[in-house]
FIDRENTI-999816 format. One record per residue: x, y, z of N, C-alpha, C, O in turn; chain. Coordinates in Angstrom, 2 decimals. Layout:
# residues N
+---------+---------+---------+---------+---------+---------+---------+---------+---------+---------+---------+---------+------+
|    n_c1 |    n_c2 |    n_c3 |   ca_c1 |   ca_c2 |   ca_c3 |    c_c1 |    c_c2 |    c_c3 |    o_c1 |    o_c2 |    o_c3 | unit |
+---------+---------+---------+---------+---------+---------+---------+---------+---------+---------+---------+---------+------+
|       X |       Y |       Z |       X |       Y |       Z |       X |       Y |       Z |       X |       Y |       Z |    A |
...
+---------+---------+---------+---------+---------+---------+---------+---------+---------+---------+---------+---------+------+
END
This chain:
# residues 75
+---------+---------+---------+---------+---------+---------+---------+---------+---------+---------+---------+---------+------+
|    n_c1 |    n_c2 |    n_c3 |   ca_c1 |   ca_c2 |   ca_c3 |    c_c1 |    c_c2 |    c_c3 |    o_c1 |    o_c2 |    o_c3 | unit |
+---------+---------+---------+---------+---------+---------+---------+---------+---------+---------+---------+---------+------+
|   -8.35 |   80.98 |  -10.68 |   -7.49 |   81.50 |  -11.74 |   -6.05 |   81.49 |  -11.22 |   -5.81 |   81.51 |  -10.02 |    A |
|   -5.10 |   81.46 |  -12.16 |   -3.69 |   81.45 |  -11.76 |   -3.34 |   82.75 |  -11.03 |   -4.02 |   83.77 |  -11.16 |    A |
|   -2.27 |   82.69 |  -10.28 |   -1.83 |   83.86 |   -9.51 |   -1.34 |   84.96 |  -10.45 |   -1.05 |   84.72 |  -11.62 |    A |
|   -1.26 |   86.16 |   -9.93 |   -0.80 |   87.29 |  -10.74 |    0.62 |   87.07 |  -11.25 |    0.88 |   87.32 |  -12.42 |    A |
|    1.56 |   86.61 |  -10.41 |    2.90 |   86.34 |  -10.96 |    2.90 |   85.27 |  -12.06 |    3.63 |   85.38 |  -13.04 |    A |
|    2.08 |   84.23 |  -11.89 |    1.99 |   83.20 |  -12.93 |    1.43 |   83.77 |  -14.23 |    1.92 |   83.47 |  -15.32 |    A |
|    0.41 |   84.60 |  -14.10 |   -0.18 |   85.21 |  -15.30 |    0.82 |   86.14 |  -15.98 |    0.89 |   86.18 |  -17.21 |    A |
|    1.58 |   86.89 |  -15.19 |    2.59 |   87.79 |  -15.76 |    3.65 |   86.99 |  -16.50 |    4.08 |   87.38 |  -17.59 |    A |
|    4.09 |   85.88 |  -15.92 |    5.09 |   85.03 |  -16.55 |    4.53 |   84.42 |  -17.85 |    5.21 |   84.40 |  -18.87 |    A |
|    3.29 |   83.93 |  -17.79 |    2.65 |   83.38 |  -18.99 |    2.57 |   84.43 |  -20.10 |    2.81 |   84.13 |  -21.27 |    A |
|    2.21 |   85.65 |  -19.72 |    2.11 |   86.73 |  -20.70 |    3.47 |   87.04 |  -21.31 |    3.58 |   87.21 |  -22.53 |    A |
|    4.50 |   87.12 |  -20.49 |    5.84 |   87.40 |  -21.00 |    6.30 |   86.32 |  -21.98 |    6.85 |   86.64 |  -23.04 |    A |
|    6.08 |   85.06 |  -21.63 |    6.46 |   83.96 |  -22.53 |    5.66 |   84.02 |  -23.83 |    6.21 |   83.83 |  -24.92 |    A |
|    4.37 |   84.29 |  -23.71 |    3.50 |   84.34 |  -24.89 |    3.90 |   85.47 |  -25.83 |    3.95 |   85.29 |  -27.04 |    A |
|    4.18 |   86.64 |  -25.26 |    4.55 |   87.78 |  -26.11 |    5.91 |   87.57 |  -26.77 |    6.11 |   87.99 |  -27.91 |    A |
|    6.82 |   86.92 |  -26.08 |    8.12 |   86.61 |  -26.67 |    7.95 |   85.67 |  -27.86 |    8.54 |   85.89 |  -28.92 |    A |
|    7.15 |   84.62 |  -27.69 |    6.91 |   83.67 |  -28.78 |    6.19 |   84.35 |  -29.94 |    6.50 |   84.09 |  -31.10 |    A |
|    5.23 |   85.21 |  -29.63 |    4.47 |   85.92 |  -30.65 |    5.40 |   86.83 |  -31.46 |    5.33 |   86.86 |  -32.69 |    A |
|    6.27 |   87.56 |  -30.79 |    7.21 |   88.45 |  -31.47 |    8.19 |   87.64 |  -32.32 |    8.51 |   88.04 |  -33.44 |    A |
|    8.67 |   86.53 |  -31.78 |    9.62 |   85.69 |  -32.51 |    9.00 |   85.11 |  -33.79 |    9.70 |   84.81 |  -34.75 |    A |
|    7.68 |   84.96 |  -33.78 |    6.96 |   84.43 |  -34.95 |    6.55 |   85.55 |  -35.91 |    5.83 |   85.30 |  -36.88 |    A |
|    7.00 |   86.76 |  -35.65 |    6.65 |   87.87 |  -36.54 |    5.28 |   88.44 |  -36.29 |    4.70 |   89.08 |  -37.17 |    A |
|    4.75 |   88.23 |  -35.10 |    3.43 |   88.73 |  -34.69 |    2.32 |   88.26 |  -35.64 |    1.39 |   89.00 |  -35.96 |    A |
|    2.46 |   87.03 |  -36.09 |    1.45 |   86.49 |  -37.02 |    0.24 |   85.95 |  -36.27 |    0.36 |   85.41 |  -35.17 |    A |
|   -0.90 |   86.11 |  -36.89 |   -2.15 |   85.64 |  -36.31 |   -2.71 |   84.48 |  -37.13 |   -2.26 |   84.22 |  -38.25 |    A |
|   -3.68 |   83.79 |  -36.54 |   -4.30 |   82.66 |  -37.22 |   -5.38 |   83.16 |  -38.19 |   -5.86 |   84.28 |  -38.04 |    A |
|   -5.75 |   82.34 |  -39.18 |   -6.86 |   82.71 |  -40.06 |   -8.16 |   82.85 |  -39.27 |   -8.30 |   82.30 |  -38.17 |    A |
|   -9.10 |   83.58 |  -39.84 |  -10.39 |   83.83 |  -39.16 |  -11.12 |   82.54 |  -38.80 |  -11.74 |   82.46 |  -37.74 |    A |
|  -11.05 |   81.55 |  -39.67 |  -11.74 |   80.29 |  -39.36 |  -11.12 |   79.60 |  -38.14 |  -11.84 |   79.08 |  -37.30 |    A |
|   -9.80 |   79.61 |  -38.05 |   -9.12 |   79.02 |  -36.90 |   -9.48 |   79.79 |  -35.63 |   -9.71 |   79.19 |  -34.58 |    A |
|   -9.51 |   81.11 |  -35.73 |   -9.88 |   81.95 |  -34.59 |  -11.28 |   81.58 |  -34.08 |  -11.49 |   81.42 |  -32.88 |    A |
|  -12.23 |   81.44 |  -35.01 |  -13.60 |   81.09 |  -34.62 |  -13.65 |   79.70 |  -33.98 |  -14.34 |   79.50 |  -32.98 |    A |
|  -12.92 |   78.75 |  -34.53 |  -12.89 |   77.40 |  -33.97 |  -12.33 |   77.43 |  -32.55 |  -12.86 |   76.78 |  -31.65 |    A |
|  -11.27 |   78.18 |  -32.37 |  -10.67 |   78.28 |  -31.03 |  -11.66 |   78.84 |  -30.02 |  -11.81 |   78.31 |  -28.92 |    A |
|  -12.34 |   79.91 |  -30.39 |  -13.30 |   80.51 |  -29.46 |  -14.50 |   79.60 |  -29.21 |  -15.02 |   79.56 |  -28.10 |    A |
|  -14.93 |   78.87 |  -30.23 |  -16.02 |   77.90 |  -30.04 |  -15.60 |   76.80 |  -29.09 |  -16.39 |   76.35 |  -28.26 |    A |
|  -14.36 |   76.36 |  -29.20 |  -13.84 |   75.34 |  -28.30 |  -13.83 |   75.86 |  -26.87 |  -14.22 |   75.14 |  -25.95 |    A |
|  -13.41 |   77.08 |  -26.70 |  -13.36 |   77.69 |  -25.36 |  -14.76 |   77.89 |  -24.77 |  -14.94 |   77.82 |  -23.55 |    A |
|  -15.73 |   78.12 |  -25.63 |  -17.09 |   78.40 |  -25.15 |  -17.66 |   77.27 |  -24.31 |  -18.46 |   77.51 |  -23.40 |    A |
|  -17.26 |   76.04 |  -24.60 |  -17.81 |   74.90 |  -23.86 |  -16.85 |   74.38 |  -22.78 |  -17.13 |   73.37 |  -22.14 |    A |
|  -15.74 |   75.06 |  -22.57 |  -14.74 |   74.60 |  -21.61 |  -15.12 |   75.00 |  -20.18 |  -15.47 |   76.15 |  -19.94 |    A |
|  -15.06 |   74.07 |  -19.23 |  -15.37 |   74.40 |  -17.84 |  -14.31 |   75.28 |  -17.19 |  -14.54 |   75.83 |  -16.11 |    A |
|  -13.15 |   75.43 |  -17.82 |  -12.08 |   76.28 |  -17.27 |  -12.14 |   77.70 |  -17.83 |  -11.17 |   78.45 |  -17.74 |    A |
|  -13.29 |   78.06 |  -18.41 |  -13.50 |   79.40 |  -18.93 |  -14.47 |   80.13 |  -18.01 |  -15.45 |   79.55 |  -17.54 |    A |
|  -14.19 |   81.39 |  -17.77 |  -15.12 |   82.26 |  -17.03 |  -15.18 |   83.58 |  -17.77 |  -14.19 |   84.30 |  -17.88 |    A |
|  -16.36 |   83.88 |  -18.28 |  -16.53 |   85.03 |  -19.16 |  -15.55 |   84.90 |  -20.33 |  -15.61 |   83.91 |  -21.06 |    A |
|  -14.66 |   85.84 |  -20.50 |  -13.69 |   85.77 |  -21.59 |  -12.29 |   85.43 |  -21.10 |  -11.30 |   85.73 |  -21.77 |    A |
|  -12.20 |   84.81 |  -19.94 |  -10.91 |   84.49 |  -19.33 |  -10.71 |   82.99 |  -19.22 |  -11.65 |   82.25 |  -18.92 |    A |
|   -9.49 |   82.55 |  -19.47 |   -9.11 |   81.16 |  -19.27 |   -8.64 |   81.03 |  -17.83 |   -7.69 |   81.69 |  -17.42 |    A |
|   -9.30 |   80.19 |  -17.06 |   -8.92 |   80.00 |  -15.67 |   -7.67 |   79.15 |  -15.52 |   -7.06 |   79.13 |  -14.45 |    A |
|   -7.30 |   78.45 |  -16.58 |   -6.11 |   77.60 |  -16.53 |   -4.83 |   78.43 |  -16.60 |   -3.90 |   78.23 |  -15.81 |    A |
|   -4.78 |   79.36 |  -17.55 |   -3.55 |   80.15 |  -17.74 |   -3.73 |   81.62 |  -17.39 |   -2.75 |   82.34 |  -17.22 |    A |
|   -4.98 |   82.07 |  -17.28 |   -5.25 |   83.46 |  -16.92 |   -5.31 |   84.42 |  -18.10 |   -5.36 |   85.63 |  -17.91 |    A |
|   -5.31 |   83.89 |  -19.31 |   -5.30 |   84.73 |  -20.51 |   -6.70 |   85.22 |  -20.88 |   -7.71 |   84.59 |  -20.56 |    A |
|   -6.73 |   86.36 |  -21.57 |   -7.95 |   86.92 |  -22.13 |   -8.16 |   86.25 |  -23.47 |   -7.40 |   86.47 |  -24.41 |    A |
|   -9.20 |   85.44 |  -23.56 |   -9.39 |   84.55 |  -24.71 |   -9.53 |   85.23 |  -26.07 |   -8.96 |   84.73 |  -27.04 |    A |
|  -10.26 |   86.35 |  -26.19 |  -10.36 |   86.96 |  -27.52 |   -9.01 |   87.39 |  -28.09 |   -8.85 |   87.47 |  -29.31 |    A |
|   -8.03 |   87.65 |  -27.23 |   -6.69 |   88.00 |  -27.70 |   -5.87 |   86.73 |  -27.92 |   -5.24 |   86.56 |  -28.96 |    A |
|   -5.89 |   85.84 |  -26.93 |   -5.06 |   84.64 |  -27.02 |   -5.42 |   83.79 |  -28.24 |   -4.53 |   83.21 |  -28.86 |    A |
|   -6.69 |   83.70 |  -28.58 |   -7.12 |   82.86 |  -29.70 |   -6.58 |   83.36 |  -31.04 |   -6.62 |   82.61 |  -32.02 |    A |
|   -6.09 |   84.58 |  -31.10 |   -5.60 |   85.14 |  -32.36 |   -4.14 |   84.80 |  -32.67 |   -3.78 |   84.68 |  -33.84 |    A |
|   -3.33 |   84.65 |  -31.66 |   -1.90 |   84.45 |  -31.89 |   -1.57 |   83.08 |  -32.45 |   -2.01 |   82.06 |  -31.91 |    A |
|   -0.80 |   83.05 |  -33.50 |   -0.47 |   81.78 |  -34.15 |    0.34 |   80.86 |  -33.25 |    0.16 |   79.64 |  -33.29 |    A |
|    1.21 |   81.40 |  -32.44 |    2.07 |   80.58 |  -31.58 |    1.38 |   80.18 |  -30.28 |    1.89 |   79.33 |  -29.55 |    A |
|    0.26 |   80.77 |  -29.97 |   -0.40 |   80.52 |  -28.69 |   -1.30 |   79.29 |  -28.78 |   -1.99 |   79.08 |  -29.77 |    A |
|   -1.27 |   78.51 |  -27.74 |   -2.05 |   77.27 |  -27.69 |   -2.87 |   77.19 |  -26.42 |   -2.56 |   77.86 |  -25.43 |    A |
|   -3.90 |   76.39 |  -26.44 |   -4.70 |   76.10 |  -25.27 |   -3.83 |   75.34 |  -24.27 |   -3.17 |   74.37 |  -24.66 |    A |
|   -3.81 |   75.75 |  -23.00 |   -2.98 |   75.03 |  -22.03 |   -3.49 |   73.62 |  -21.74 |   -2.77 |   72.80 |  -21.17 |    A |
|   -4.71 |   73.34 |  -22.14 |   -5.28 |   72.01 |  -21.95 |   -5.21 |   71.16 |  -23.23 |   -5.67 |   70.02 |  -23.25 |    A |
|   -4.64 |   71.73 |  -24.27 |   -4.49 |   71.01 |  -25.54 |   -5.78 |   70.82 |  -26.31 |   -5.89 |   69.87 |  -27.09 |    A |
|   -6.75 |   71.69 |  -26.12 |   -8.05 |   71.53 |  -26.78 |   -8.13 |   72.17 |  -28.16 |   -9.03 |   71.82 |  -28.93 |    A |
|   -7.23 |   73.07 |  -28.50 |   -7.28 |   73.72 |  -29.82 |   -6.62 |   72.82 |  -30.85 |   -5.64 |   72.14 |  -30.55 |    A |
|   -7.16 |   72.82 |  -32.06 |   -6.48 |   72.07 |  -33.13 |   -5.13 |   72.70 |  -33.42 |   -4.96 |   73.91 |  -33.27 |    A |
|   -4.16 |   71.89 |  -33.83 |   -2.85 |   72.43 |  -34.15 |   -2.93 |   73.21 |  -35.46 |   -3.72 |   72.88 |  -36.34 |    A |
|   -2.11 |   74.24 |  -35.56 |   -2.15 |   75.09 |  -36.76 |   -0.98 |   74.81 |  -37.67 |   -0.86 |   75.43 |  -38.73 |    A |
+---------+---------+---------+---------+---------+---------+---------+---------+---------+---------+---------+---------+------+
END
């Protein structure tokens, strides 16, 4: 998993983008597709993304947030 400073930086960037977008979330169908995509990813461990260090049930909801490997469909 990424280092703690890397995860903190990723979180800060993600929250800034989320706030700038008005804290909007994706539709439920997009959320489910994102989590299904993550379910088969080898860079997932439990509910964590080993690539960016994010907690997937939260990350999959944010409209501005994307898979660091480019696996999520664009919204």
